[in-house]
N, C-alpha and C positions, 0 to 999 in steps of 0.2 A: 432727236437731239444727240449730237455726237458725244462720245465718251472722250474726255480729255485726260490723257496719261502724260505726265512730265517727268523729266529726270529728277533724281533724288535731290532734295534740298536740305542742307544742314540747318535751315531755320526751323524745320518741323519739330525736332526734339525741344527747341527753345519755346516754340509756340505751345506745345503740349504742356511743358512745365508751367507756363503762365496760366493756362486754363485749369490744369490740375491743382495748382495752388488755390485758385478761386473756388473750385469744386470742393476741395478739402475743408476750406473755411465754411462753406455753406452746409456741408455735410457733418460738421463737428458733432451734432447731436445724434448721428446715426453711427452707433459704435462699431458695426461690422464693416463700414464702407471702406473699400480700397479702390483707388482710381488707377486704371491701367491704360497705357497707350498701346493700342492694338492696330491691326490693319497694316497696309503697305507702308504708310508714312512712318511707322515704328521700326522699320528695318533699314539700317544704314546701307546706302548704295542702291536701294530698290526703286525703280520707277514707279510712280503711283499717281492716282488721281489726287489733285492737291486739296484733299479734304481729310482732316484728322479723324480717326475713329477712336472713341474713348469709351471704355467700359467702366461703369461704376459697379463694382462687385459687392453684393451685400448678402447677408443671410436672409432667408425667405421671410423671417418675421420683420425685417426692416425695409421691405420693398415699399410699403405705403409711406413710411417716413421719408425715405429718399425721394420718392415722387413729389411729396409735399415740399421738401426742402428745395428741390430744383425748381418747382413751380413758383416758389416765393421770390426767386430772383429773375423770373421772366422766361424760364424754359417752358415750352409748350409740350405737354404730354400728348403723344400720338398713338398710344396703345402699343400692342405687341407687333403690329404689322405682319402677323402671320408666323411669328417665331415665339414659341412657348417659352415662358420664364425669362423674357426679355422685353423691357419697356423702352420704346424709342422717344426721343425728344427733339424738338426743333430748338436750336439755340436762339437766344434773344438778340444776337448780333452775328456778323460774319467775319469777325476779327478775332481769331482766324475762322475759316469755314471749318465746320466740324459736325460730326454725328455723335451724339451722346446717348448712351444706353444704360439703363439700369438693369443688371443681370443677376440672377441668383447664383451664388457661389456653388461650384462643383458640377453645374449642369454641363450638358454636352456642348451647348453653344459657347460657354465660357472656355471650356477645355479646348474647343476647336480654335477659338481666337488665340489663346495663349500658345498652343501647340504650333500653329502656323507661324506666328511671330518668332517663337524661340528657334524653331528649325531653320527658318530662313535667315536668322541672325548667325546661326552656326555653320550653315551649309551654303557656301558661295555658289556652288554648282547648281543647286536648286533655286537659289535667289536669282541667278542669271537666266535660267530656263524660264522661270515664272515671269521675269521681266520681259523676255522675248515674246512670250505668248501674249502678254498684256499689250505690249507695243504693237504687235501684229494685229490683234483684234481691234484696237483703238484706231489703227490706220484706216479702217473701213469707215468712211464718212456717214454711211447709212446704218451703222450698227446700233442696236437698241440695247439698253442696259441689261435687260434679261438675257439676251443672246451673249452679250459680253461676259456676264457672270457664269453662264453655262459653259462657255468656251474655255474658261479657266479651270474647269473641273478636273480634266485629266492630269494636269500638273499638280493641282492641289491634292489629289489623291496620292500622288507620289510623296508630297510633303507630309501628309498625315500618316502615310504608312511609315515614314522615318520617325514619326513622333511617338509611336507606341499605341496609338488608338486602335481598338479592335476593328476587325473586318466589318462587323455589324455597325459600329459607330461611324466608320468611314462611309458606309452605304447610306446611313441616315443623313449624313451631311451632303453626300452627292445628290440625294433625292430632293433636299432643300434647295440646293444651288441649281440643279438641272432636273425639273420635274419630269422631262421626258426620258430620264435614265432609268 
């Protein structure tokens, strides 16, 4: 199945805010919950797969409450999908298409998502380099998602180096995204 990377859309922040408002209402009883727009659709000007990535960041004690709250409105819990301290969900609809995750605050996974977003928002040079890599990879009609993810690792390591994550943390992220590294 080909990887679809499209030019940035100014509708993505608006779509996020609509979903985030709904999520915040559902999560009112989860005191630590913070809803963050992460991933490429959260970076103005960045080409992306047209799927929002949303992290619901909670204290460890609130993970089960957040899972239950999302399930109560039709989100389907899919487990951690191999990423520790992150729970994935299938949305009850595709308006808009989105990936929703419940993540424990302060974990490397969360710090990775926020660091990539923040650096790419601040550094047009890295944003444009990342976009170029993504578009080149996606232009291959036979590319598989795992190859696409691994192929972005080099530029993402540059982004993470600019974020202040340690060498060890960057290596952990590299190994998650590219198991052959």
